[in-house]
Each structure stands twice: as structure tokens, then as C-alpha cells.
N, C-alpha and C positions, 0 to 999 in steps of 0.2 A: 853707579853714580852715588856720591856721598849723600847721606840724609841729614847733614848738618849745614848750617849757614854761618859764614864768617864775613866780617866787613868792618866798616868804619864805626868806631865807638860812638860817634855823634849821631849815627843814623838809628834812631830808636822808634819803635812802634808802641803807641799808647792806646790801650783798648779799655773802654769803660762800659760796663753793663749797667743799665738803669736800675735793675732789680737787686744789685749788690750794694751793700752799705760800706764795704771795705774800700781802701784806696784803689786807684787804677792798677791794672796788671801791666807791667812793663816787660816787653820782650826785646832784649838787646840782640841785635843781629850777630854780635860777636860771640853770643852764647850758643851752645848746642840747642837746636830746635828740632826735635825728632817727631815722627808721626805719633808717638805716644802722647806728647804734649798737645798736639792738634786734636787727638781724640778726646782728651780731657776737656779742652775748651769747648768742643762741640757738645759734649755731654752736659757741661754746665749751662750752655745756652738752651739746650733742648729740654732738659729735665723739668723746668717749671711749666713747659708747654705740654708735657706728656700726661694725658688724663688717665687716672687710675680706672680700671674696668669696674663698673658697678657690681655689687654683690648679686648673686643669683641663687634663689632658693627654689628647690624642686619638690618640696613636700611640706605638708601642714606641720609635720613633726618638727622640721627645722624652724618654722616661723613661730610656733607656739612655745618652743623652748627658749626663745629669746625675748625677754621682757621689752626690749627696745623696739621690737617689731610688732608685738601682739596687738596693741591698741590700733595702730594705723591699719593693719591688715583687717582687723575686725570691723572697723568703720567703713572701709572700702566695700563697695558693692552696689546693689540695686535696691531702690526704695519705691514705694507706691503710696500715693495719697488718693483716697476716694471719699467723696462727700456728695451724695446725690448724683447729679450728672457731671459734677466736676471731678476730673481725673488728671493727675499729674504723675509722671514718672521722674525719677531722679537717679542719676549715676554719679557715684562719688569715687574718684580715682586717687589712690595714695601715691604721693610723690616723695615720701620720706621726711623724717624729722617733724612729724605733726602737720605737714602741709598736704593739701588736697586740691584737685581740680574737679569742678562739679558742672554737670549739665542737666537742666530741667526740661522735660518734654511734655507739653500740653497734650492731653489725650491718652497718655500712657507711655509705657516703655517701647523702645524700638522693636518693631515686629508684632507688638501687641497694643495697637492703638495709635502709635506714632509711626510715620513713614517719611522717607526722604522728601524734602521740600516743605514739610510742615515747620511752623515756628519752633524755635528752641532758645533757651537762655543759658548762658555760660557764666562761670565765675570761679573764684578761688575760695578756699577756706583754710583756716588754721586753728589748731587746737590751742585754746586759751591757757589751760592749766599747764600743759607741757609735761604732765605726769604720766607714767606708764601704768597700765592695768596689769596688776600682778596676778599670777595664777593662784586660785584659791581664795581670793578676796571675797568676803561676804559669806553669809550662811546660806541655808536652803532657800529662804526668801531674801533676795539681795538685789542690789542695783549698783552697777558701775556707771558713772556718768562723767560727762565733760561738757564744755561749751565750745562749739565751733563758731568761729566768726566768719561769716560769708561776705565776700566782696564781689559784686557783680562786675562783669566786663561787657561792654557793648550795651545793647538795649536792656533797660531795667525790667526784671520780671514782675509779675503781679505782687503787690504787697510793699514794694519799694516806692518811696516818694521822691520826687525830683530833689536833688541835692543830698539825698541820703547816701552814705558811702558804704555802710556795713549793716548786717543783720545778724544778730546772735541767735543761735539755736542750741537746744540741749540735745545731746546724743547720749543714749543710755542703753545698756544691756540689762535686762531684767531676767533673773532666774527664779523660777517658782516650782514648787512640787506639783506635779500633775496627778498625783494619787495613784499612779499605775505601778504595779510591781513588775520588775524585769529580771527577777532571779538574783539580783545583786543589790536589793534595796529599792528605794523609790527612784524613778527617773525624773530628772528635772527638765522642764521646758525652758528654752532660752528664746527670748524675744528681744529684738533690737529696733529702735525707733529714733527718728530725728524730729524734734518738736520745735516749731516756730511759735514762741510764746507771745509775740507781739500782735497776735490776731485774736479775735473773739468770734467763735471759740478758737482755741489753739489749733494750728495746722499740724497734724501728725503724719509723718511719712513712716510707714512700717517697712522694715527690711524684708525683701523677698529673695528667694533663691530659685531661679528658673533652671529647669533641666530639659535637655533635648528629648523629644518623644521617641527618638530612635536610639537613645543611649543604651548600650548593652544588647542591641539587636543581634540575634544569632544568625549565622550564615545559613541561607536556605539550602534545601536539598540540591545537590549538584553543583554548588558553588565551590570556587577555589579558595581555600583558607590560606591567606597570605601570611597572617600572623595571629596566633591566639595565645601567645605567652609561653608556649611549651617548647618551641625550638625556632631556629633560624633557617630551616630547610629551604624556604622559598626566597632567601636573600643571597646575594653575592657576598664573597668574603669582605670583611670590614665592618659588617653590621654588628651592633652590640646590644645586649639586653641589660636592663637594670633588674637584678634578681632579688633586690632587697624586699620588694613587696611580697613575693612568694615566701620568703623566709619569715615574714611577719604574719603569714597565714592569710594574705589577701585572697578573696574568692576568685578574682579575675587573673591572678598570676602575675607574671613578669610583664614589664613594659619594654618598649623598643626605643632606644635613643635615636634622635635625629642624626642624619648622615648615614643613610642606608639605601641601597639600591636593590630592588627585587629582581628576580629572574624574569625573563620575558613572558608576557601573556600571549594568548593565541593571536597570530597575525591577522590583522584586518577585521577583528571581531569587535562589535559594539558590546559594551558591558555596563553594568552598574557596580560601582565600588563604594563600600562603606568603610569608613575609618574613624577613629576617635583620637583626639589629641589633647594634651594638657600643657598650657603655657606656664613658664616659670614666673615666680614673683620677683620683679626687679624694680622696686619703687624709685630708685634714683637714676635709672636709665631713661633715655628719651628716644623718641622716633624709632629708627630702624635698629637701634641697639637694645630694644626692649623685647626680649624673648622672640627672636627672629628665626623662622624656618620657612619651609615651603613644600607643597605637594606638587611635584612635577609629573603631571599626567602624561603618559606615553614618553616620559623623560624629556618633553619639549614644552609643555604648557604649564606654567607655574600658577597654582592657586595659592595666594599668599597665606602664610601663617605668621601672625605677629600679635603681640599684646596691643590691640587697637581698642581696648575697652574705653568707651567714652569719646572716641575720636569721630571724625567726619565720615569715614568709610571710603577712602580714596582707592585708586587702583593699585597703589603700592602698600595698602594696609590689608588687614585680615579679610579674606574672601575676595580680594581683587585679583585681576589678571593684569599685570604691569603693562602699561601703554595700550591696553586693549579695552578693558571694561571695569567699571566700579561695581561693587555689590549694590543691589537695589536698596538694601538697608544694611546698616552695620549691626550684625547679629553676634558680635564678639562678646562672650561672657568674661567675667573677671578671671585673672590668673589662678592657677591651682584648682581649677574646676574643669572636669572633663567635658569636652565639646565634640560635636560630630560634623563630618562632611558626608553627604550622600550625593554621589556624582554619577550622572548618566552620560556616558561618553561614546561618541561615534567618531572613529578615527578618520583622517583625511583619505581621499582616494587619489590614486596616481595611475596614469596611462602607462602603456608598455614602454614608452620612451623616457619614463621617469618624471614626466610633467604632471603637476598636480591638477586634477580635474574637479575636485570638490574639497571645500574646507572642512576641517574638523568642527564638530558641534558638541555642545554639552549643556546640561542643566545641573545646577548645584543647589543643594539645600544645606544651609548651615544651621545647626540646632533646630531642624525641622521647618525652617522658613526658606522659601525660594529666594535666592539672592541673584541667580542667573537663570533665565528661562529660555532654553533652547537657543543660545547665542552661537554665532559663528566665531571661530578662531582663525583669522586670516593669515596668521603667522605664528611662529614660535615666540615665546617670551625669552628675554635674555637670561644667561646664566647656566645653561645646560647644553642641550643638543638641538640640532636642526630638525625640522619636520622630515619624516621619511615614511616609506611603506614597510620598513623592517619591523619585525616583532620586537616589542619593547614592553617593559613593565612600568613601575612607579618608582620615583626617586624622592626620598624624604631629605630635603636639604638640611645641612647642619648649621651653617652660618655662625659658628662659634658659640651657639647657645644650646642649652640642654632641654630642648622641647621633647616631650615623651609622646609615644604613639601606642595604640593597642587596638585589638579587635578589627583587623583589616581583612576584608574578604571581597571577592570579585565574582559576580554572576554574569555569565555571557548571555547575550540576547539572541 
């Protein structure tokens, strides 16, 4: 069949696209109209709707070498205010171009004074100056500062008056000589704070960096070392390491990229699994597009891995089991910081006829805090394999993002 159209000169098709400023495109049926023209039209219609994939940064080196990223990443993080019995936690989430999302927690940070169901206050913030913080600014005693303009959403937090729309705060990094020799001269202390000057005395939130108590925990005697950075012997073909860390002399060696399936563990055996993961920094990504991966236990039950820092902690966010269970508290740390899962897993049991007789059970600690306590898994989660009594291992989902893993081991019970 011919791919051209012929016909009456008076029979014309006029197509106008609202986002084009040029005159209407006229297709005359007597002109040749090939599939190539059709592809061009489809491309012109679709191209404004095609969203560019947000940038993904997998190391501190990448972030701090880019002046446009350095300040936002530096401001992002966890802060704590303590004055007598009054304690407030604050999480500041970078969303790109000097914009932030903020959550304040009366009582302390999630897992350390604040728990699910307690009151919390949300808002947005924006850098007023819009200036970048350049590397090397300032001398030994120096301060880099900016003003963040906070806008509350929903219920007003303490300090806001009815009708008040914004609250300005000074955010500053202070470098000072701590007087200690490190073999290469004096080492500088770096402190960061957010100060609300409209209070008497001023309210000062100091930046903190929490680390998991099990970070770097070594495999106990008799454990199966699944990944220690030296090789991929316990993984099926397709798994890949990032060898740049060992080339830089990192003490913990190489990391493992997401999208890797291990060889099967012992059939029917309960076990404890330890693993560490690091989320990419993707300030302009949102929702499920923000450093997405997943730990498929027994290749059937996905414990979500996602940059959920500052979110509610739903069952499709970090630490959740999709459609089954939310984490007891959202213990997700900021991106580009190593985090831990410690998982005690008991596989399901099946009868001789293949019928399931007992559900799988597990306990999960994220960054040292119990987020699931001996819960039942009544079914598999979507995205991988069905429940079975076959021997299986762990699958680290890729999901098009560059999440990194390390220090994975299994101890049978």
C-alpha cells in the first residue's frame, strides 16, 4: 500500500498547536504525507511534555566541586534546639535553586524524642541572598552566612503570630581553629546553625549528624559475607561495583551499585542480614524519582529504599513494605550519608502440596531504630518474585537510580 495521500485541493487539514507562536501548519492532502512527517508532528507535540531527568550526584566530591550545589547541600540536614526542657528537632530538605522543605519536631528528631503520631510543623524556606558559597571563602576564623525565609504550611509553629506569613532566620557555617595538630597543620572545627533572631533570647538550632550504631559492623564468625567490596563472588552475573572509592584509598573499599541479585542463601533458614546503603543527592527530583531502590528479601518482600528524608514515612517510602506496612518512624537520613538495615528474617513455611502454612516474619532496624517489630508478611510485594519455598537470596533493585550498597552479610540462626 502506498504511504502517500492524494485528493481534492480544497480538502485541507489545519492544525494549530497552542504552544506554537508561528502560523498554523497546513497539510494538503494532495501533498505527499509520509510516516516521517507524522513522526515529526508527534515529536513536536510530545517534546514540551517530556520531562528532563533530574541530575543525580553519587559522591560528596561531585557536590562540593560544584558551587551551585554546595550551599544548598550544606544547609540540608538535621538540626536540634535544646533549652532546658524544651527540645525541637528540625529537618531541612534541599529542593534545588535555594529552595527547601522544612519539618519541625517537638521533643526531638524522629527516633530520638519524636515518634509517629506526635505533633509536627511543616513549611518551606528560600535563600534570600541567592549567592553561592565558594570554596575557600574566609580565613581560619570565618563565617559564611545567609538568610532563610521560612513560610509555614498548615498549623503555625510556636513563635508565629496569627496573620504572620514568614519568619527570617540566619543560617551560618562557622570555621574556627580548634588548636589541635593533625600532622598537616591545625585542624578547623566546622559548626553550622540556624538562628531565629525574632526571639529573646534567640533560638539557635545546631546542625547534627547522626550515624547508625551498627554502621561498619563486621560480619560475626560463621557468617556468610555477601559483599565486602573485594569481589562479586556471591552475586549473579550483571552485578557491578564502583571501584573509584578503592582507587582513592577508601578504607572500606568498593561499593556495589543497585541492580544486583545475590546467589541463593540456605533453603528455609532464618537469618540476620546486615547491609549499608547510600542514597544519591537529587535535589530537583520528587517522590519515587528521588534515589529509588529496594531490598528484596528472599527476592519477594521489598523493604523500600528511597530518599524519604523529611517525609511522612509511608509504606512506599524508605523502610516501608509496599501495601503491607509503614515504618514505625521515618528513620531515613539525608542523602550521601551511609545508612543501615539490620533485618531478622524468618521465611514462610509450605506443606508438601505447596500450600503455605506460615507467613514470613521479620524485624527491621533502620539506623539502629526498630521500624518493624516481628511483623507478618502475608504476601509478596510487587515488582519481583512470588513467595516460594525455594532457596533464594537478596535482590537490590536498580529502579534507574545509582543507589550504592556495601558491607552485606548474613548470619543463619
